[in-house]
C-alpha positions in Angstrom: -16.0 -4.4 -2.8 -13.9 -5.7 -5.5 -10.0 -4.7 -5.6 -8.4 -5.4 -8.9 -4.6 -4.6 -8.6 -2.9 -4.1 -12.1 0.3 -6.2 -12.6 2.9 -5.2 -15.0 5.1 -7.4 -16.8 8.0 -6.8 -14.7 6.1 -7.7 -11.5 4.2 -10.5 -12.9 6.1 -13.2 -11.4 7.9 -11.5 -8.6 10.2 -13.4 -6.2 8.6 -15.0 -3.0 9.4 -12.9 0.0 10.0 -14.8 3.3 6.9 -14.9 5.7 6.1 -11.7 7.5 8.7 -9.8 5.8 8.3 -7.2 2.9 10.3 -7.3 -0.2 13.3 -5.1 0.0 13.0 -1.9 -2.0 14.8 -2.0 -5.3 17.3 0.8 -5.8 16.6 3.3 -8.6 19.1 5.5 -10.3 18.4 9.1 -10.2 17.8 10.4 -13.8 20.4 12.7 -15.1 23.4 11.4 -12.9 24.7 8.7 -15.2 28.3 8.3 -13.8 29.6 7.1 -17.1 28.9 10.7 -18.3 31.1 12.0 -15.5 33.8 9.9 -16.1 33.8 10.5 -19.9 34.0 14.5 -19.2 36.7 14.1 -16.7 38.7 12.1 -18.9 38.3 14.3 -21.8 39.5 17.3 -19.6 42.4 15.2 -18.5 43.4 14.1 -22.2 43.0 17.9 -23.3 45.1 19.1 -20.5 47.7 16.3 -21.4 47.8 17.3 -25.0 47.9 21.0 -24.6 49.4 22.1 -21.3 53.0 23.0 -21.5 55.8 22.9 -20.3 56.1 19.5 -19.0 59.3 17.8 -17.8 61.3 16.2 -15.1 63.2 19.4 -13.8 62.2 23.0 -12.9 58.9 24.5 -14.1 58.1 21.4 -16.3 58.1 19.1 -13.2 56.1 21.7 -11.2 53.5 21.5 -14.0 53.7 17.7 -14.3 53.2 17.4 -10.4 50.0 19.9 -10.3 48.6 18.4 -13.5 48.5 14.8 -11.8 47.1 16.4 -8.7 44.4 18.4 -10.7 43.5 15.2 -12.7 43.1 13.1 -9.4 40.9 15.8 -8.1 38.8 16.0 -11.1 38.5 12.4 -11.6 37.3 11.8 -8.1 34.0 13.5 -9.2 32.9 10.0 -10.3 33.1 8.7 -6.6 29.6 8.1 -5.0 28.4 10.6 -2.3 27.6 8.2 0.3 31.6 7.2 0.3 32.8 10.4 0.6 31.7 12.3 3.9 31.1 16.1 3.5 34.1 17.2 5.4 36.3 14.8 3.5 34.8 16.4 0.1 35.3 19.9 1.4 39.1 19.1 2.1 39.4 17.4 -1.5 37.7 20.3 -3.3 39.6 22.8 -1.4 42.9 21.2 -2.5 41.9 20.7 -6.0 41.0 24.6 -6.1 44.2 25.4 -4.9 45.9 23.0 -7.4 43.9 24.4 -10.3 44.7 27.9 -9.5 48.5 27.1 -9.1 48.3 25.2 -12.5 47.0 28.3 -14.3 49.7 30.3 -12.6 52.8 27.9 -13.6 51.9 26.6 -17.0 52.9 28.5 -20.2 50.3 27.5 -22.4 47.3 25.1 -22.8 44.0 24.5 -21.2 45.0 24.4 -17.6 42.1 26.7 -16.7 39.4 23.8 -17.7 40.4 22.0 -14.4 39.1 25.2 -12.4 36.0 25.3 -14.6 35.0 21.8 -14.1 36.0 21.6 -10.4 33.5 24.9 -9.7 30.6 23.2 -11.2 31.3 20.0 -9.3 31.7 22.3 -6.1 27.9 23.5 -6.6 26.9 20.0 -7.0 28.6 18.3 -4.0 28.7 20.9 -1.4 25.8 22.8 0.3 25.2 26.2 -1.2 27.0 28.4 1.3 30.4 26.5 1.4 29.8 26.0 -2.5 29.7 29.7 -3.1 32.3 30.5 -0.7 34.7 28.0 -2.4 33.7 28.8 -5.9 34.4 32.8 -5.3 37.7 32.1 -3.7 38.5 30.2 -7.0 37.6 33.2 -9.0 39.5 35.4 -7.0 42.8 33.5 -6.8 42.7 32.7 -10.5 42.1 36.3 -11.6 44.5 37.5 -9.2 47.1 35.2 -10.4 46.5 36.2 -14.0 46.1 40.1 -13.2 49.5 40.4 -11.1 51.5 37.9 -13.0 52.1 35.9 -9.9 53.8 32.9 -11.8 55.5 32.1 -15.4 52.0 31.5 -16.8 50.4 31.6 -20.1 50.8 35.6 -21.0 47.9 35.5 -23.4 45.2 34.3 -20.9 43.0 37.3 -19.7 42.4 37.8 -16.1 38.8 37.9 -16.7 38.9 34.6 -17.7 40.2 33.7 -14.2 37.5 35.4 -12.5 34.9 33.5 -14.4 36.2 30.1 -13.3 33.9 30.1 -10.5 30.8 30.8 -12.4 30.0 27.2 -13.2 29.3 26.7 -9.4 25.6 28.0 -10.3 25.2 25.0 -12.8 26.2 22.7 -10.0 23.9 24.1 -7.5 21.0 23.8 -9.9 21.9 20.3 -10.7 22.0 19.4 -7.2 18.5 21.1 -6.5 17.1 19.1 -9.4 18.6 15.9 -8.0 17.0 16.5 -4.6 13.8 17.0 -6.3 13.9 14.1 -8.6 14.8 11.9 -5.3 11.9 13.3 -3.3 9.7 12.5 -6.1 10.9 9.1 -6.3 10.5 8.6 -2.6 7.1 9.9 -2.7 6.2 7.6 -5.4 7.7 4.4 -3.2 5.8 5.7 -0.3 2.5 5.7 -2.5 3.3 2.3 -3.7 3.8 0.9 -0.4 0.7 2.5 0.9 -1.1 1.1 -2.1 0.2 -2.5 -1.2 -0.9 -2.2 2.4 -4.3 -0.9 1.2 -4.7 -4.1 -1.2 -3.7 -6.4 1.5 -6.2 -4.9 3.8 -8.8 -5.1 1.0 -8.1 -8.7 0.3 -8.5 -9.5 4.0 -11.6 -7.6 4.4 -13.0 -9.3 1.3 -12.0 -12.7 2.5 -13.7 -12.0 6.0 -16.8 -11.0 4.1 -16.7 -14.2 1.9 -16.0 -16.5 4.9 -19.2 -14.8 6.9 -21.5 -15.3 3.8 -20.4 -19.1 3.1 -20.8 -20.0 6.8 -24.3 -18.4 6.9 -25.4 -20.6 3.8 -24.0 -23.6 5.0 -25.2 -23.2 8.8 -28.7 -22.6 7.5 -29.0 -25.1 5.1 -27.0 -28.1 6.5 -28.7 -27.5 9.9 -32.2 -28.2 8.7 -31.2 -31.0 6.3 -29.5 -32.6 9.3 -32.4 -32.4 11.5 -34.8 -33.8 9.0 -32.5 -36.8 8.1 -31.9 -37.5 11.9 -35.7 -37.4 12.3 -36.1 -39.9 9.5 -33.4 -42.0 10.9 -35.1 -42.3 14.2 -38.5 -42.9 12.7 -37.0 -46.0 10.8 -37.0 -47.8 14.2 -40.6 -47.2 14.6 -41.6 -48.4 11.1 -44.0 -45.3 10.5 -42.9 -45.0 6.8 -45.3 -42.3 6.4 -43.6 -39.9 8.6 -40.2 -41.1 7.3 -41.3 -40.2 3.9 -42.6 -36.7 5.2 -39.3 -36.1 6.8 -37.4 -37.2 3.6 -39.5 -34.8 1.6 -38.8 -31.9 3.9 -35.0 -32.9 3.4 -35.5 -32.6 -0.1 -37.3 -29.3 0.2 -34.5 -27.9 2.3 -32.0 -28.9 -0.5 -33.9 -27.0 -3.1 -34.0 -24.0 -0.6 -30.3 -24.5 -0.1 -29.8 -23.7 -3.8 -31.9 -20.5 -3.4 -29.7 -19.4 -0.7 -26.7 -20.2 -2.4 -28.1 -18.1 -5.3 -28.8 -15.4 -2.7 -25.0 -15.5 -1.5 -23.6 -15.2 -5.2 -26.0 -12.3 -5.7 -24.5 -10.8 -2.5 -20.9 -11.5 -3.3 -21.5 -9.7 -6.7 -23.0 -6.7 -5.1 -26.2 -7.1 -6.7 -29.3 -5.3 -5.1 -31.6 -7.7 -3.5 -35.3 -6.6 -2.3 -35.0 -6.7 1.6 -38.6 -7.3 2.4 -39.3 -9.8 -0.3 -36.1 -11.9 0.3 -36.7 -11.7 4.3 -40.3 -12.8 3.8 -39.1 -15.8 1.7 -36.3 -16.7 4.0 -38.8 -16.7 6.9 -41.1 -18.7 5.0 -38.7 -21.2 4.0 -37.6 -21.8 7.6 -41.3 -22.9 8.2 -42.5 -19.8 9.9 -45.2 -18.3 7.8 -46.9 -15.1 8.8 -43.9 -14.5 11.3 -42.7 -11.3 9.6 -44.0 -7.7 11.0 -43.0 -4.4 9.2 -43.1 -1.3 10.9 -42.7 2.1 9.3 -42.6 3.2 5.8 -40.8 0.5 3.7 -38.1 1.8 1.5 -34.9 0.4 -0.6 -31.9 0.1 1.6 -28.6 0.4 0.2 -27.1 -3.2 -1.2 -24.6 -3.5 1.6 -27.1 -3.0 4.3 -29.6 -5.2 2.7 -26.9 -8.0 2.2 -25.9 -7.9 6.0 -29.3 -7.8 7.4 -30.2 -10.9 5.4 -27.3 -12.6 6.7 -28.1 -11.7 10.2 -31.5 -13.1 9.8 -30.3 -16.2 8.3 -28.2 -16.8 11.3 -30.8 -16.1 13.8 -33.1 -18.4 12.1 -30.6 -21.0 11.7 -29.7 -20.8 15.6 -33.3 -20.7 16.6 -34.0 -24.0 14.4 -31.0 -25.6 16.1 -31.5 -24.5 19.9 -35.2 -23.9 20.1 -36.9 -26.8 17.6 -40.7 -26.2 17.6 -40.8 -22.8 19.2 -42.5 -20.0 17.7 -40.2 -17.3 15.9 -41.3 -13.5 15.3 -39.4 -11.5 12.8 -39.9 -7.6 13.0 -38.3 -5.1 10.5 -38.5 -1.5 11.5 -37.7 1.5 9.2 -36.9 4.7 11.1 -36.0 7.9 9.7 -32.2 7.1 9.7 -31.8 3.5 10.5 -33.3 -0.1 9.8 -33.9 -2.3 13.0 -34.2 -6.1 12.6 -35.6 -8.2 15.6 -35.9 -11.8 15.6 -37.4 -13.4 18.9 -37.9 -17.2 19.2 -39.8 -18.9 22.1 -38.4 -22.0 24.0 -38.1 -25.2 22.2 -41.2 -27.4 22.1 -39.3 -30.5 20.8 -36.5 -32.3 21.9 -32.9 -30.2 21.1 -30.4 -32.3 19.3 -27.1 -32.1 21.3 -24.5 -30.2 19.3 -22.1 -27.5 19.7 -21.8 -24.5 17.3 -18.8 -23.1 15.9 -19.3 -19.8 17.2 -18.7 -18.0 14.0 -22.3 -16.9 13.8 -22.3 -14.5 16.4 -18.9 -13.2 15.5 -20.1 -12.9 11.9 -23.1 -10.7 13.2 -21.0 -8.2 15.1 -18.6 -8.1 12.2 -21.2 -7.2 9.7 -22.9 -4.5 12.0 -19.6 -2.9 12.9 -18.7 -2.4 9.4 -21.8 -0.7 9.0 -21.5 1.5 12.0 -24.5 -0.1 13.9 -25.2 -2.1 17.0 -26.2 -5.6 17.6 -27.2 -7.5 20.8 -28.1 -11.2 21.3 -29.1 -12.7 24.5 -31.8 -14.7 26.5 -35.5 -13.2 27.0 -35.9 -13.0 30.5 -39.4 -11.5 31.0 -42.8 -11.7 29.0 -44.4 -14.6 27.4 -41.3 -15.5 25.5 -39.1 -16.0 28.7 -36.8 -18.6 28.1 -36.4 -17.7 24.5 -33.7 -15.7 22.6 -33.7 -12.4 21.1 -31.5 -10.8 18.3 -31.6 -7.1 17.6 -29.6 -5.5 15.1 -29.6 -1.6 14.4 -27.9 -0.5 11.2 -27.9 3.2 9.7 -29.5 3.5 6.4 
């Protein structure tokens, strides 16, 4: 399987994270919540109030208007504070005080845009508080503002209709809608980030799986080819001492033949890595004969084309088994049996005991591990062990059963 991960210009050269640690998530602003806009609107209301609200002075009603104006301005400008810096209880207290100050300013000021503070605070109440508390506080703002204007509870602007006071709480609906949209956007961003993390984990898993597959294929090719070449070269080296040049040439020719066969094996591996379809029967026949075991293949059942992955792994298992037979049982007869059943394909490779001297050597152990990994990936089973009875007693049997 090939996995190609698209790389954007922003992530083409990412910083290198520390070993074993994931890169920290990059904070992303929530669309529609630009703090500069909130600060701009708040300052506009403060400036409009400063220019229009009257009377303002240092005694009597003017001093009360100034004090309430400063308190309203502070409450309104506090809208720009980040939510994580203001606990919910403190936000409720601050907005409650702000509503009371806004209502008092409407009742005390004789003219001007004092009601704007109540409108903007009510809108922020819906955005900052949960729905039940927001509606309660906004309704309180409407009733108090309407009552102050209706009953003339202060020296306020006589031209302001009491209906305007009742309407001061309506912006809470806009705030609630904005809060809902904010939560939806944040949920979408969180889901996208989770999907991105999952895609990265999947990419890492795919890369590791592909690396394991390539490592198995490279091992199989090298082990199969180099083991045979090494045996022929060792034989030629031993024959040099006897002076039998004819047999030396024969061993040398076999080594050259194995080199050519290695090139074919390399081509098979390249095809397999490219996931090209290989003919199972023809490839297995060529592999068996190139190992020096002519007419060793027996086919049972109705021959059919197997999936590319099944073919590839069966050939690699056969390659490993033939290599082990040549290494540990030189001269021993090898029998290869390929059985096509209704829902599976079985490969058996049995070799008899060695008839020539075995060259001491220690395998890497990766061959059997590779067999098990290949079969496990395809949901099949594999067994490898000595033959304990029959005419092949003392030999070795490898059997792989793969669905397909």
